Jmol script that loads the backbone (N, CA, C; Angstrom):
load data "model"
ATOM      1  N   MET A   1      71.350  87.141  90.614  1.00  0.00           N
ATOM      2  CA  MET A   1      72.692  87.464  90.217  1.00  0.00           C
ATOM      3  C   MET A   1      73.094  86.464  89.064  1.00  0.00           C
ATOM      4  N   CYS A   2      73.779  86.946  88.130  1.00  0.00           N
ATOM      5  CA  CYS A   2      74.250  86.125  86.951  1.00  0.00           C
ATOM      6  C   CYS A   2      75.108  84.990  87.427  1.00  0.00           C
ATOM      7  N   ARG A   3      74.928  83.841  86.890  1.00  0.00           N
ATOM      8  CA  ARG A   3      75.626  82.631  87.340  1.00  0.00           C
ATOM      9  C   ARG A   3      77.147  82.808  87.152  1.00  0.00           C
ATOM     10  N   ARG A   4      77.536  83.537  86.156  1.00  0.00           N
ATOM     11  CA  ARG A   4      78.959  83.722  85.857  1.00  0.00           C
ATOM     12  C   ARG A   4      79.698  84.558  86.947  1.00  0.00           C
ATOM     13  N   LEU A   5      78.914  85.266  87.756  1.00  0.00           N
ATOM     14  CA  LEU A   5      79.547  86.029  88.790  1.00  0.00           C
ATOM     15  C   LEU A   5      79.524  85.454  90.178  1.00  0.00           C
ATOM     16  N   ARG A   6      79.027  84.197  90.202  1.00  0.00           N
ATOM     17  CA  ARG A   6      78.986  83.543  91.482  1.00  0.00           C
ATOM     18  C   ARG A   6      79.903  82.307  91.519  1.00  0.00           C
ATOM     19  N   GLY A   7      80.331  81.936  92.752  1.00  0.00           N
ATOM     20  CA  GLY A   7      81.034  80.688  92.862  1.00  0.00           C
ATOM     21  C   GLY A   7      82.497  80.830  92.614  1.00  0.00           C
ATOM     22  N   PRO A   8      83.320  79.787  92.982  1.00  0.00           N
ATOM     23  CA  PRO A   8      84.719  79.880  92.958  1.00  0.00           C
ATOM     24  C   PRO A   8      85.355  79.930  91.532  1.00  0.00           C
ATOM     25  N   HIS A   9      84.555  79.666  90.522  1.00  0.00           N
ATOM     26  CA  HIS A   9      85.060  79.755  89.215  1.00  0.00           C
ATOM     27  C   HIS A   9      84.494  80.883  88.385  1.00  0.00           C
ATOM     28  N   SER A  10      83.983  81.864  89.106  1.00  0.00           N
ATOM     29  CA  SER A  10      83.352  83.070  88.427  1.00  0.00           C
ATOM     30  C   SER A  10      84.483  84.015  87.973  1.00  0.00           C
ATOM     31  N   ALA A  11      84.015  84.892  87.038  1.00  0.00           N
ATOM     32  CA  ALA A  11      84.967  85.932  86.645  1.00  0.00           C
ATOM     33  C   ALA A  11      85.296  86.835  87.764  1.00  0.00           C
ATOM     34  N   ALA A  12      84.380  87.072  88.717  1.00  0.00           N
ATOM     35  CA  ALA A  12      84.542  87.978  89.858  1.00  0.00           C
ATOM     36  C   ALA A  12      85.563  87.498  90.861  1.00  0.00           C
ATOM     37  N   HIS A  13      85.691  86.175  90.927  1.00  0.00           N
ATOM     38  CA  HIS A  13      86.557  85.485  91.945  1.00  0.00           C
ATOM     39  C   HIS A  13      88.031  85.931  91.723  1.00  0.00           C
ATOM     40  N   ALA A  14      88.487  86.186  90.511  1.00  0.00           N
ATOM     41  CA  ALA A  14      89.870  86.646  90.265  1.00  0.00           C
ATOM     42  C   ALA A  14      90.118  88.014  90.804  1.00  0.00           C
ATOM     43  N   TYR A  15      89.017  88.813  90.989  1.00  0.00           N
ATOM     44  CA  TYR A  15      89.080  90.163  91.485  1.00  0.00           C
ATOM     45  C   TYR A  15      88.703  90.290  93.024  1.00  0.00           C
ATOM     46  N   SER A  16      88.622  89.198  93.684  1.00  0.00           N
ATOM     47  CA  SER A  16      88.216  89.284  95.139  1.00  0.00           C
ATOM     48  C   SER A  16      89.219  90.050  95.880  1.00  0.00           C
ATOM     49  N   GLY A  17      90.526  89.820  95.680  1.00  0.00           N
ATOM     50  CA  GLY A  17      91.512  90.602  96.376  1.00  0.00           C
ATOM     51  C   GLY A  17      91.415  92.108  96.111  1.00  0.00           C
ATOM     52  N   THR A  18      91.204  92.414  94.821  1.00  0.00           N
ATOM     53  CA  THR A  18      90.959  93.817  94.458  1.00  0.00           C
ATOM     54  C   THR A  18      89.852  94.395  95.177  1.00  0.00           C
ATOM     55  N   LEU A  19      88.794  93.717  95.286  1.00  0.00           N
ATOM     56  CA  LEU A  19      87.559  94.276  95.933  1.00  0.00           C
ATOM     57  C   LEU A  19      87.831  94.337  97.442  1.00  0.00           C
ATOM     58  N   SER A  20      88.631  93.507  98.021  1.00  0.00           N
ATOM     59  CA  SER A  20      88.864  93.548  99.475  1.00  0.00           C
ATOM     60  C   SER A  20      89.757  94.693  99.819  1.00  0.00           C
ATOM     61  N   SER A  21      90.467  95.286  98.832  1.00  0.00           N
ATOM     62  CA  SER A  21      91.310  96.377  99.114  1.00  0.00           C
ATOM     63  C   SER A  21      90.609  97.659  98.637  1.00  0.00           C
ATOM     64  N   ALA A  22      89.780  97.615  97.590  1.00  0.00           N
ATOM     65  CA  ALA A  22      89.096  98.803  97.150  1.00  0.00           C
ATOM     66  C   ALA A  22      87.948  99.237  98.104  1.00  0.00           C
ATOM     67  N   THR A  23      87.360  98.287  98.824  1.00  0.00           N
ATOM     68  CA  THR A  23      86.270  98.631  99.780  1.00  0.00           C
ATOM     69  C   THR A  23      86.843  99.479 100.870  1.00  0.00           C
ATOM     70  N   PRO A  24      87.873  99.086 101.612  1.00  0.00           N
ATOM     71  CA  PRO A  24      88.354 100.078 102.620  1.00  0.00           C
ATOM     72  C   PRO A  24      88.928 101.347 102.033  1.00  0.00           C
ATOM     73  N   ALA A  25      89.476 101.304 100.804  1.00  0.00           N
ATOM     74  CA  ALA A  25      89.914 102.560 100.177  1.00  0.00           C
ATOM     75  C   ALA A  25      88.728 103.532  99.989  1.00  0.00           C
ATOM     76  N   LEU A  26      87.553 102.989  99.599  1.00  0.00           N
ATOM     77  CA  LEU A  26      86.324 103.799  99.398  1.00  0.00           C
ATOM     78  C   LEU A  26      85.868 104.318 100.755  1.00  0.00           C
ATOM     79  N   VAL A  27      85.805 103.459 101.822  1.00  0.00           N
ATOM     80  CA  VAL A  27      85.360 103.808 103.072  1.00  0.00           C
ATOM     81  C   VAL A  27      86.311 104.960 103.683  1.00  0.00           C
ATOM     82  N   ALA A  28      87.603 104.716 103.618  1.00  0.00           N
ATOM     83  CA  ALA A  28      88.546 105.695 104.158  1.00  0.00           C
ATOM     84  C   ALA A  28      88.442 107.042 103.405  1.00  0.00           C
ATOM     85  N   GLY A  29      88.305 106.919 102.019  1.00  0.00           N
ATOM     86  CA  GLY A  29      88.108 108.136 101.253  1.00  0.00           C
ATOM     87  C   GLY A  29      86.952 108.895 101.573  1.00  0.00           C
ATOM     88  N   VAL A  30      85.823 108.212 101.777  1.00  0.00           N
ATOM     89  CA  VAL A  30      84.639 108.936 102.151  1.00  0.00           C
ATOM     90  C   VAL A  30      84.700 109.519 103.558  1.00  0.00           C
ATOM     91  N   SER A  31      85.409 108.807 104.460  1.00  0.00           N
ATOM     92  CA  SER A  31      85.552 109.394 105.799  1.00  0.00           C
ATOM     93  C   SER A  31      86.343 110.739 105.733  1.00  0.00           C
ATOM     94  N   LEU A  32      87.243 110.847 104.809  1.00  0.00           N
ATOM     95  CA  LEU A  32      88.101 112.083 104.580  1.00  0.00           C
ATOM     96  C   LEU A  32      87.115 113.147 104.070  1.00  0.00           C
ATOM     97  N   LEU A  33      86.392 112.788 103.004  1.00  0.00           N
ATOM     98  CA  LEU A  33      85.466 113.750 102.423  1.00  0.00           C
ATOM     99  C   LEU A  33      84.392 114.251 103.439  1.00  0.00           C
ATOM    100  N   ALA A  34      84.055 113.419 104.357  1.00  0.00           N
ATOM    101  CA  ALA A  34      83.072 113.759 105.379  1.00  0.00           C
ATOM    102  C   ALA A  34      83.641 114.594 106.507  1.00  0.00           C
ATOM    103  N   GLY A  35      85.000 114.701 106.497  1.00  0.00           N
ATOM    104  CA  GLY A  35      85.724 115.404 107.575  1.00  0.00           C
ATOM    105  C   GLY A  35      85.849 114.694 108.821  1.00  0.00           C
ATOM    106  N   LYS A  36      85.640 113.413 108.804  1.00  0.00           N
ATOM    107  CA  LYS A  36      85.813 112.481 109.961  1.00  0.00           C
ATOM    108  C   LYS A  36      86.737 111.290 109.591  1.00  0.00           C
ATOM    109  N   PRO A  37      88.030 111.562 109.520  1.00  0.00           N
ATOM    110  CA  PRO A  37      88.951 110.474 109.199  1.00  0.00           C
ATOM    111  C   PRO A  37      88.786 109.264 110.061  1.00  0.00           C
ATOM    112  N   PHE A  38      88.689 108.090 109.401  1.00  0.00           N
ATOM    113  CA  PHE A  38      88.431 106.855 110.201  1.00  0.00           C
ATOM    114  C   PHE A  38      89.430 106.563 111.255  1.00  0.00           C
ATOM    115  N   THR A  39      90.676 106.980 111.110  1.00  0.00           N
ATOM    116  CA  THR A  39      91.631 106.741 112.129  1.00  0.00           C
ATOM    117  C   THR A  39      91.439 107.565 113.398  1.00  0.00           C
ATOM    118  N   LEU A  40      90.519 108.596 113.358  1.00  0.00           N
ATOM    119  CA  LEU A  40      90.297 109.328 114.520  1.00  0.00           C
ATOM    120  C   LEU A  40      89.657 108.521 115.609  1.00  0.00           C
ATOM    121  N   GLY A  41      88.823 107.594 115.213  1.00  0.00           N
ATOM    122  CA  GLY A  41      88.154 106.667 116.167  1.00  0.00           C
ATOM    123  C   GLY A  41      89.189 105.819 116.924  1.00  0.00           C
ATOM    124  N   ILE A  42      90.247 105.441 116.180  1.00  0.00           N
ATOM    125  CA  ILE A  42      91.318 104.590 116.707  1.00  0.00           C
ATOM    126  C   ILE A  42      92.153 105.472 117.709  1.00  0.00           C
ATOM    127  N   ALA A  43      92.410 106.705 117.216  1.00  0.00           N
ATOM    128  CA  ALA A  43      93.253 107.628 118.056  1.00  0.00           C
ATOM    129  C   ALA A  43      92.544 107.932 119.422  1.00  0.00           C
ATOM    130  N   LYS A  44      91.187 107.977 119.415  1.00  0.00           N
ATOM    131  CA  LYS A  44      90.424 108.264 120.568  1.00  0.00           C
ATOM    132  C   LYS A  44      90.658 107.197 121.731  1.00  0.00           C
ATOM    133  N   ARG A  45      91.062 106.026 121.257  1.00  0.00           N
ATOM    134  CA  ARG A  45      91.250 104.914 122.261  1.00  0.00           C
ATOM    135  C   ARG A  45      92.515 105.203 123.208  1.00  0.00           C
ATOM    136  N   THR A  46      93.390 106.049 122.698  1.00  0.00           N
ATOM    137  CA  THR A  46      94.672 106.293 123.417  1.00  0.00           C
ATOM    138  C   THR A  46      94.919 107.745 123.764  1.00  0.00           C
ATOM    139  N   THR A  47      93.879 108.594 123.501  1.00  0.00           N
ATOM    140  CA  THR A  47      94.033 110.045 123.810  1.00  0.00           C
ATOM    141  C   THR A  47      92.888 110.403 124.767  1.00  0.00           C
ATOM    142  N   PRO A  48      93.170 111.407 125.571  1.00  0.00           N
ATOM    143  CA  PRO A  48      92.090 111.866 126.497  1.00  0.00           C
ATOM    144  C   PRO A  48      91.053 112.539 125.796  1.00  0.00           C
ATOM    145  N   PRO A  49      89.787 112.465 126.282  1.00  0.00           N
ATOM    146  CA  PRO A  49      88.614 113.150 125.594  1.00  0.00           C
ATOM    147  C   PRO A  49      88.830 114.658 125.310  1.00  0.00           C
ATOM    148  N   GLU A  50      89.520 115.306 126.177  1.00  0.00           N
ATOM    149  CA  GLU A  50      89.680 116.789 126.007  1.00  0.00           C
ATOM    150  C   GLU A  50      90.444 117.131 124.790  1.00  0.00           C
ATOM    151  N   VAL A  51      91.147 116.264 124.147  1.00  0.00           N
ATOM    152  CA  VAL A  51      91.915 116.643 122.946  1.00  0.00           C
ATOM    153  C   VAL A  51      91.238 116.024 121.677  1.00  0.00           C
ATOM    154  N   TRP A  52      90.139 115.305 121.773  1.00  0.00           N
ATOM    155  CA  TRP A  52      89.513 114.712 120.623  1.00  0.00           C
ATOM    156  C   TRP A  52      89.106 115.673 119.581  1.00  0.00           C
ATOM    157  N   SER A  53      88.707 116.868 119.878  1.00  0.00           N
ATOM    158  CA  SER A  53      88.227 117.844 118.930  1.00  0.00           C
ATOM    159  C   SER A  53      89.305 118.860 118.585  1.00  0.00           C
ATOM    160  N   LEU A  54      90.437 118.740 119.115  1.00  0.00           N
ATOM    161  CA  LEU A  54      91.483 119.771 118.875  1.00  0.00           C
ATOM    162  C   LEU A  54      92.057 119.573 117.404  1.00  0.00           C
ATOM    163  N   LYS A  55      92.272 120.698 116.812  1.00  0.00           N
ATOM    164  CA  LYS A  55      92.667 120.648 115.396  1.00  0.00           C
ATOM    165  C   LYS A  55      93.933 119.856 115.111  1.00  0.00           C
ATOM    166  N   PRO A  56      95.005 119.938 115.968  1.00  0.00           N
ATOM    167  CA  PRO A  56      96.138 119.143 115.639  1.00  0.00           C
ATOM    168  C   PRO A  56      95.910 117.602 115.584  1.00  0.00           C
ATOM    169  N   LEU A  57      95.034 117.122 116.558  1.00  0.00           N
ATOM    170  CA  LEU A  57      94.749 115.681 116.489  1.00  0.00           C
ATOM    171  C   LEU A  57      93.985 115.276 115.251  1.00  0.00           C
ATOM    172  N   VAL A  58      93.055 116.146 114.865  1.00  0.00           N
ATOM    173  CA  VAL A  58      92.312 115.837 113.630  1.00  0.00           C
ATOM    174  C   VAL A  58      93.187 115.951 112.446  1.00  0.00           C
ATOM    175  N   GLN A  59      94.040 116.917 112.305  1.00  0.00           N
ATOM    176  CA  GLN A  59      94.995 117.021 111.189  1.00  0.00           C
ATOM    177  C   GLN A  59      95.873 115.823 111.120  1.00  0.00           C
ATOM    178  N   VAL A  60      96.474 115.439 112.172  1.00  0.00           N
ATOM    179  CA  VAL A  60      97.296 114.225 112.171  1.00  0.00           C
ATOM    180  C   VAL A  60      96.511 113.038 111.618  1.00  0.00           C
ATOM    181  N   ASN A  61      95.278 112.897 111.995  1.00  0.00           N
ATOM    182  CA  ASN A  61      94.481 111.768 111.480  1.00  0.00           C
ATOM    183  C   ASN A  61      94.018 111.941 110.066  1.00  0.00           C
ATOM    184  N   VAL A  62      93.949 113.224 109.594  1.00  0.00           N
ATOM    185  CA  VAL A  62      93.662 113.406 108.136  1.00  0.00           C
ATOM    186  C   VAL A  62      94.875 112.835 107.348  1.00  0.00           C
ATOM    187  N   VAL A  63      96.047 113.119 107.802  1.00  0.00           N
ATOM    188  CA  VAL A  63      97.246 112.633 107.161  1.00  0.00           C
ATOM    189  C   VAL A  63      97.349 111.143 107.187  1.00  0.00           C
ATOM    190  N   ILE A  64      97.136 110.576 108.304  1.00  0.00           N
ATOM    191  CA  ILE A  64      97.251 109.163 108.477  1.00  0.00           C
ATOM    192  C   ILE A  64      96.121 108.433 107.576  1.00  0.00           C
ATOM    193  N   THR A  65      94.967 108.977 107.621  1.00  0.00           N
ATOM    194  CA  THR A  65      93.880 108.405 106.863  1.00  0.00           C
ATOM    195  C   THR A  65      94.129 108.443 105.397  1.00  0.00           C
ATOM    196  N   ALA A  66      94.689 109.617 104.949  1.00  0.00           N
ATOM    197  CA  ALA A  66      95.012 109.793 103.565  1.00  0.00           C
ATOM    198  C   ALA A  66      96.019 108.818 103.126  1.00  0.00           C
ATOM    199  N   VAL A  67      97.047 108.502 103.942  1.00  0.00           N
ATOM    200  CA  VAL A  67      98.034 107.501 103.647  1.00  0.00           C
ATOM    201  C   VAL A  67      97.471 106.095 103.542  1.00  0.00           C
ATOM    202  N   TRP A  68      96.535 105.789 104.494  1.00  0.00           N
ATOM    203  CA  TRP A  68      95.976 104.501 104.433  1.00  0.00           C
ATOM    204  C   TRP A  68      95.027 104.327 103.229  1.00  0.00           C
ATOM    205  N   THR A  69      94.331 105.450 102.812  1.00  0.00           N
ATOM    206  CA  THR A  69      93.417 105.483 101.632  1.00  0.00           C
ATOM    207  C   THR A  69      94.345 105.200 100.417  1.00  0.00           C
ATOM    208  N   ALA A  70      95.449 105.901 100.312  1.00  0.00           N
ATOM    209  CA  ALA A  70      96.293 105.749  99.158  1.00  0.00           C
ATOM    210  C   ALA A  70      96.823 104.327  99.123  1.00  0.00           C
ATOM    211  N   ALA A  71      97.230 103.745 100.226  1.00  0.00           N
ATOM    212  CA  ALA A  71      97.757 102.408 100.327  1.00  0.00           C
ATOM    213  C   ALA A  71      96.720 101.371  99.829  1.00  0.00           C
ATOM    214  N   PHE A  72      95.490 101.546 100.378  1.00  0.00           N
ATOM    215  CA  PHE A  72      94.370 100.575  99.976  1.00  0.00           C
ATOM    216  C   PHE A  72      94.176 100.717  98.447  1.00  0.00           C
ATOM    217  N   ALA A  73      94.143 101.988  97.985  1.00  0.00           N
ATOM    218  CA  ALA A  73      93.814 102.095  96.562  1.00  0.00           C
ATOM    219  C   ALA A  73      94.988 101.572  95.713  1.00  0.00           C
ATOM    220  N   ALA A  74      96.263 101.793  96.031  1.00  0.00           N
ATOM    221  CA  ALA A  74      97.327 101.286  95.350  1.00  0.00           C
ATOM    222  C   ALA A  74      97.399  99.733  95.399  1.00  0.00           C
ATOM    223  N   THR A  75      97.045  99.177  96.485  1.00  0.00           N
ATOM    224  CA  THR A  75      96.892  97.747  96.601  1.00  0.00           C
ATOM    225  C   THR A  75      95.808  97.223  95.725  1.00  0.00           C
ATOM    226  N   ALA A  76      94.699  97.867  95.678  1.00  0.00           N
ATOM    227  CA  ALA A  76      93.573  97.467  94.744  1.00  0.00           C
ATOM    228  C   ALA A  76      94.022  97.478  93.331  1.00  0.00           C
ATOM    229  N   ASP A  77      94.747  98.535  92.973  1.00  0.00           N
ATOM    230  CA  ASP A  77      95.251  98.752  91.557  1.00  0.00           C
ATOM    231  C   ASP A  77      96.199  97.654  91.201  1.00  0.00           C
ATOM    232  N   GLY A  78      97.130  97.329  92.120  1.00  0.00           N
ATOM    233  CA  GLY A  78      98.132  96.263  91.986  1.00  0.00           C
ATOM    234  C   GLY A  78      97.489  94.945  91.745  1.00  0.00           C
ATOM    235  N   LEU A  79      96.528  94.634  92.629  1.00  0.00           N
ATOM    236  CA  LEU A  79      95.846  93.380  92.563  1.00  0.00           C
ATOM    237  C   LEU A  79      94.975  93.271  91.354  1.00  0.00           C
ATOM    238  N   ALA A  80      94.393  94.361  90.914  1.00  0.00           N
ATOM    239  CA  ALA A  80      93.600  94.395  89.661  1.00  0.00           C
ATOM    240  C   ALA A  80      94.523  93.982  88.517  1.00  0.00           C
ATOM    241  N   ALA A  81      95.691  94.646  88.473  1.00  0.00           N
ATOM    242  CA  ALA A  81      96.677  94.333  87.397  1.00  0.00           C
ATOM    243  C   ALA A  81      97.040  92.891  87.390  1.00  0.00           C
ATOM    244  N   LEU A  82      97.259  92.386  88.539  1.00  0.00           N
ATOM    245  CA  LEU A  82      97.729  90.944  88.617  1.00  0.00           C
ATOM    246  C   LEU A  82      96.518  89.975  88.229  1.00  0.00           C
ATOM    247  N   ALA A  83      95.335  90.353  88.595  1.00  0.00           N
ATOM    248  CA  ALA A  83      94.207  89.560  88.250  1.00  0.00           C
ATOM    249  C   ALA A  83      94.018  89.671  86.640  1.00  0.00           C
ATOM    250  N   HIS A  84      94.152  90.763  86.160  1.00  0.00           N
ATOM    251  CA  HIS A  84      94.000  90.991  84.724  1.00  0.00           C
ATOM    252  C   HIS A  84      95.036  90.148  83.954  1.00  0.00           C
ATOM    253  N   ALA A  85      96.226  90.035  84.560  1.00  0.00           N
ATOM    254  CA  ALA A  85      97.307  89.228  83.932  1.00  0.00           C
ATOM    255  C   ALA A  85      97.212  87.773  84.197  1.00  0.00           C
ATOM    256  N   GLY A  86      96.103  87.400  84.978  1.00  0.00           N
ATOM    257  CA  GLY A  86      95.936  85.921  85.275  1.00  0.00           C
ATOM    258  C   GLY A  86      96.808  85.473  86.455  1.00  0.00           C
ATOM    259  N   GLN A  87      97.303  86.432  87.239  1.00  0.00           N
ATOM    260  CA  GLN A  87      98.125  86.129  88.363  1.00  0.00           C
ATOM    261  C   GLN A  87      97.402  86.338  89.743  1.00  0.00           C
ATOM    262  N   ASP A  88      96.060  86.279  89.695  1.00  0.00           N
ATOM    263  CA  ASP A  88      95.266  86.455  90.909  1.00  0.00           C
ATOM    264  C   ASP A  88      95.689  85.346  91.902  1.00  0.00           C
ATOM    265  N   HIS A  89      95.561  85.726  93.159  1.00  0.00           N
ATOM    266  CA  HIS A  89      95.825  84.732  94.207  1.00  0.00           C
ATOM    267  C   HIS A  89      97.201  84.018  94.078  1.00  0.00           C
ATOM    268  N   SER A  90      98.228  84.809  93.706  1.00  0.00           N
ATOM    269  CA  SER A  90      99.580  84.353  93.516  1.00  0.00           C
ATOM    270  C   SER A  90     100.433  84.837  94.702  1.00  0.00           C
ATOM    271  N   ALA A  91     101.668  84.399  94.779  1.00  0.00           N
ATOM    272  CA  ALA A  91     102.629  84.827  95.780  1.00  0.00           C
ATOM    273  C   ALA A  91     102.840  86.351  95.613  1.00  0.00           C
ATOM    274  N   THR A  92     102.873  86.899  94.467  1.00  0.00           N
ATOM    275  CA  THR A  92     103.082  88.312  94.180  1.00  0.00           C
ATOM    276  C   THR A  92     101.908  89.003  94.693  1.00  0.00           C
ATOM    277  N   GLY A  93     100.671  88.524  94.492  1.00  0.00           N
ATOM    278  CA  GLY A  93      99.500  89.121  95.065  1.00  0.00           C
ATOM    279  C   GLY A  93      99.473  89.168  96.577  1.00  0.00           C
ATOM    280  N   THR A  94      99.980  88.104  97.234  1.00  0.00           N
ATOM    281  CA  THR A  94     100.112  88.108  98.666  1.00  0.00           C
ATOM    282  C   THR A  94     101.135  89.122  99.102  1.00  0.00           C
ATOM    283  N   LEU A  95     102.208  89.285  98.396  1.00  0.00           N
ATOM    284  CA  LEU A  95     103.242  90.344  98.764  1.00  0.00           C
ATOM    285  C   LEU A  95     102.665  91.730  98.581  1.00  0.00           C
ATOM    286  N   VAL A  96     101.860  91.963  97.527  1.00  0.00           N
ATOM    287  CA  VAL A  96     101.209  93.277  97.256  1.00  0.00           C
ATOM    288  C   VAL A  96     100.243  93.556  98.443  1.00  0.00           C
ATOM    289  N   GLN A  97      99.476  92.584  98.810  1.00  0.00           N
ATOM    290  CA  GLN A  97      98.501  92.772  99.992  1.00  0.00           C
ATOM    291  C   GLN A  97      99.261  93.072 101.259  1.00  0.00           C
ATOM    292  N   ALA A  98     100.312  92.355 101.493  1.00  0.00           N
ATOM    293  CA  ALA A  98     101.125  92.536 102.697  1.00  0.00           C
ATOM    294  C   ALA A  98     101.780  93.935 102.758  1.00  0.00           C
ATOM    295  N   ALA A  99     102.267  94.406 101.604  1.00  0.00           N
ATOM    296  CA  ALA A  99     102.880  95.750 101.553  1.00  0.00           C
ATOM    297  C   ALA A  99     101.808  96.787 101.748  1.00  0.00           C
ATOM    298  N   GLY A 100     100.604  96.528 101.276  1.00  0.00           N
ATOM    299  CA  GLY A 100      99.483  97.464 101.419  1.00  0.00           C
ATOM    300  C   GLY A 100      99.084  97.657 102.805  1.00  0.00           C
ATOM    301  N   PHE A 101      99.515  96.841 103.697  1.00  0.00           N
ATOM    302  CA  PHE A 101      99.265  97.063 105.193  1.00  0.00           C
ATOM    303  C   PHE A 101     100.528  97.485 105.901  1.00  0.00           C
ATOM    304  N   VAL A 102     101.625  96.817 105.543  1.00  0.00           N
ATOM    305  CA  VAL A 102     102.857  97.168 106.286  1.00  0.00           C
ATOM    306  C   VAL A 102     103.332  98.544 106.063  1.00  0.00           C
ATOM    307  N   VAL A 103     103.347  99.039 104.783  1.00  0.00           N
ATOM    308  CA  VAL A 103     103.846 100.399 104.472  1.00  0.00           C
ATOM    309  C   VAL A 103     103.058 101.461 105.237  1.00  0.00           C
ATOM    310  N   PRO A 104     101.710 101.488 105.201  1.00  0.00           N
ATOM    311  CA  PRO A 104     101.006 102.493 105.977  1.00  0.00           C
ATOM    312  C   PRO A 104     101.128 102.348 107.463  1.00  0.00           C
ATOM    313  N   MET A 105     101.256 101.044 107.901  1.00  0.00           N
ATOM    314  CA  MET A 105     101.416 100.850 109.353  1.00  0.00           C
ATOM    315  C   MET A 105     102.738 101.430 109.860  1.00  0.00           C
ATOM    316  N   VAL A 106     103.848 101.181 109.122  1.00  0.00           N
ATOM    317  CA  VAL A 106     105.128 101.729 109.461  1.00  0.00           C
ATOM    318  C   VAL A 106     105.054 103.241 109.443  1.00  0.00           C
ATOM    319  N   PHE A 107     104.403 103.872 108.375  1.00  0.00           N
ATOM    320  CA  PHE A 107     104.249 105.300 108.271  1.00  0.00           C
ATOM    321  C   PHE A 107     103.602 105.807 109.503  1.00  0.00           C
ATOM    322  N   THR A 108     102.484 105.173 109.919  1.00  0.00           N
ATOM    323  CA  THR A 108     101.630 105.666 110.989  1.00  0.00           C
ATOM    324  C   THR A 108     102.501 105.740 112.264  1.00  0.00           C
ATOM    325  N   VAL A 109     103.185 104.605 112.563  1.00  0.00           N
ATOM    326  CA  VAL A 109     103.971 104.559 113.769  1.00  0.00           C
ATOM    327  C   VAL A 109     105.094 105.687 113.779  1.00  0.00           C
ATOM    328  N   ARG A 110     105.751 105.831 112.709  1.00  0.00           N
ATOM    329  CA  ARG A 110     106.858 106.857 112.636  1.00  0.00           C
ATOM    330  C   ARG A 110     106.279 108.277 112.628  1.00  0.00           C
ATOM    331  N   TYR A 111     105.150 108.490 111.945  1.00  0.00           N
ATOM    332  CA  TYR A 111     104.581 109.796 111.865  1.00  0.00           C
ATOM    333  C   TYR A 111     104.039 110.226 113.289  1.00  0.00           C
ATOM    334  N   VAL A 112     103.401 109.324 113.898  1.00  0.00           N
ATOM    335  CA  VAL A 112     102.861 109.612 115.257  1.00  0.00           C
ATOM    336  C   VAL A 112     104.010 109.895 116.281  1.00  0.00           C
ATOM    337  N   ALA A 113     105.164 109.137 116.122  1.00  0.00           N
ATOM    338  CA  ALA A 113     106.276 109.359 116.951  1.00  0.00           C
ATOM    339  C   ALA A 113     106.906 110.789 116.713  1.00  0.00           C
ATOM    340  N   THR A 114     106.953 111.102 115.407  1.00  0.00           N
ATOM    341  CA  THR A 114     107.559 112.427 114.993  1.00  0.00           C
ATOM    342  C   THR A 114     106.655 113.618 115.596  1.00  0.00           C
ATOM    343  N   VAL A 115     105.308 113.397 115.386  1.00  0.00           N
ATOM    344  CA  VAL A 115     104.419 114.459 115.803  1.00  0.00           C
ATOM    345  C   VAL A 115     104.483 114.666 117.371  1.00  0.00           C
ATOM    346  N   ARG A 116     104.548 113.548 118.089  1.00  0.00           N
ATOM    347  CA  ARG A 116     104.576 113.599 119.579  1.00  0.00           C
ATOM    348  C   ARG A 116     105.952 114.239 120.026  1.00  0.00           C
ATOM    349  N   ALA A 117     107.013 113.849 119.372  1.00  0.00           N
ATOM    350  CA  ALA A 117     108.297 114.402 119.771  1.00  0.00           C
ATOM    351  C   ALA A 117     108.288 115.923 119.506  1.00  0.00           C
ATOM    352  N   ARG A 118     107.758 116.389 118.336  1.00  0.00           N
ATOM    353  CA  ARG A 118     107.728 117.818 118.124  1.00  0.00           C
ATOM    354  C   ARG A 118     106.875 118.580 119.039  1.00  0.00           C
ATOM    355  N   ALA A 119     105.744 117.961 119.406  1.00  0.00           N
ATOM    356  CA  ALA A 119     104.847 118.566 120.401  1.00  0.00           C
ATOM    357  C   ALA A 119     105.465 118.724 121.701  1.00  0.00           C
ATOM    358  N   ARG A 120     106.503 117.903 122.075  1.00  0.00           N
ATOM    359  CA  ARG A 120     107.172 118.034 123.307  1.00  0.00           C
ATOM    360  C   ARG A 120     108.363 118.917 123.162  1.00  0.00           C
ATOM    361  N   GLY A 121     108.592 119.423 121.980  1.00  0.00           N
ATOM    362  CA  GLY A 121     109.783 120.254 121.800  1.00  0.00           C
ATOM    363  C   GLY A 121     111.037 119.524 121.526  1.00  0.00           C
ATOM    364  N   TRP A 122     110.950 118.206 121.265  1.00  0.00           N
ATOM    365  CA  TRP A 122     112.072 117.400 121.083  1.00  0.00           C
ATOM    366  C   TRP A 122     112.384 117.307 119.558  1.00  0.00           C
ATOM    367  N   PRO A 123     113.596 117.032 119.189  1.00  0.00           N
ATOM    368  CA  PRO A 123     113.827 116.745 117.723  1.00  0.00           C
ATOM    369  C   PRO A 123     113.098 115.471 117.362  1.00  0.00           C
ATOM    370  N   ALA A 124     112.790 115.410 116.112  1.00  0.00           N
ATOM    371  CA  ALA A 124     112.140 114.208 115.546  1.00  0.00           C
ATOM    372  C   ALA A 124     113.086 112.994 115.803  1.00  0.00           C
ATOM    373  N   PRO A 125     112.420 111.818 116.105  1.00  0.00           N
ATOM    374  CA  PRO A 125     113.248 110.591 116.341  1.00  0.00           C
ATOM    375  C   PRO A 125     113.992 110.200 115.076  1.00  0.00           C
ATOM    376  N   VAL A 126     115.182 109.690 115.226  1.00  0.00           N
ATOM    377  CA  VAL A 126     115.989 109.228 114.128  1.00  0.00           C
ATOM    378  C   VAL A 126     115.566 107.788 113.921  1.00  0.00           C
ATOM    379  N   THR A 127     115.131 107.412 112.676  1.00  0.00           N
ATOM    380  CA  THR A 127     114.741 106.092 112.373  1.00  0.00           C
ATOM    381  C   THR A 127     115.662 105.512 111.311  1.00  0.00           C
ATOM    382  N   ARG A 128     115.961 104.281 111.458  1.00  0.00           N
ATOM    383  CA  ARG A 128     116.899 103.623 110.536  1.00  0.00           C
ATOM    384  C   ARG A 128     116.014 102.601 109.724  1.00  0.00           C
ATOM    385  N   ALA A 129     116.256 102.607 108.426  1.00  0.00           N
ATOM    386  CA  ALA A 129     115.515 101.733 107.521  1.00  0.00           C
ATOM    387  C   ALA A 129     116.151 100.346 107.516  1.00  0.00           C
TER     388      ALA A 129
END
end "model"
wireframe off; spacefill off
backbone 0.3
color backbone group
């Protein structure tokens, strides 16, 4: 490997945050294209086996995986822009990375609660921002 791409002072080091978000974006996107959203494996931990192949569970996980994919990709884009501007590994970069996890996490919790409430015939829960 080229010397300029290795070590703490390499050109690639500035983009390490970008790569750490782009990789899961790629994995999540490929899982969607393959028809096996990565969040389905997580959902199986809390759902009975008889519902694992049901279309509603798969569809919910397609939506959740799409949101996570978009969040990872947006985070990678934001971090790439910061790295290009020489602001890699800054407080702003840390905030971008945190938002890249918090936003889809909050979406996931609220979306699952809404879907469960509707499945029970209840109105969607009221959430306050």
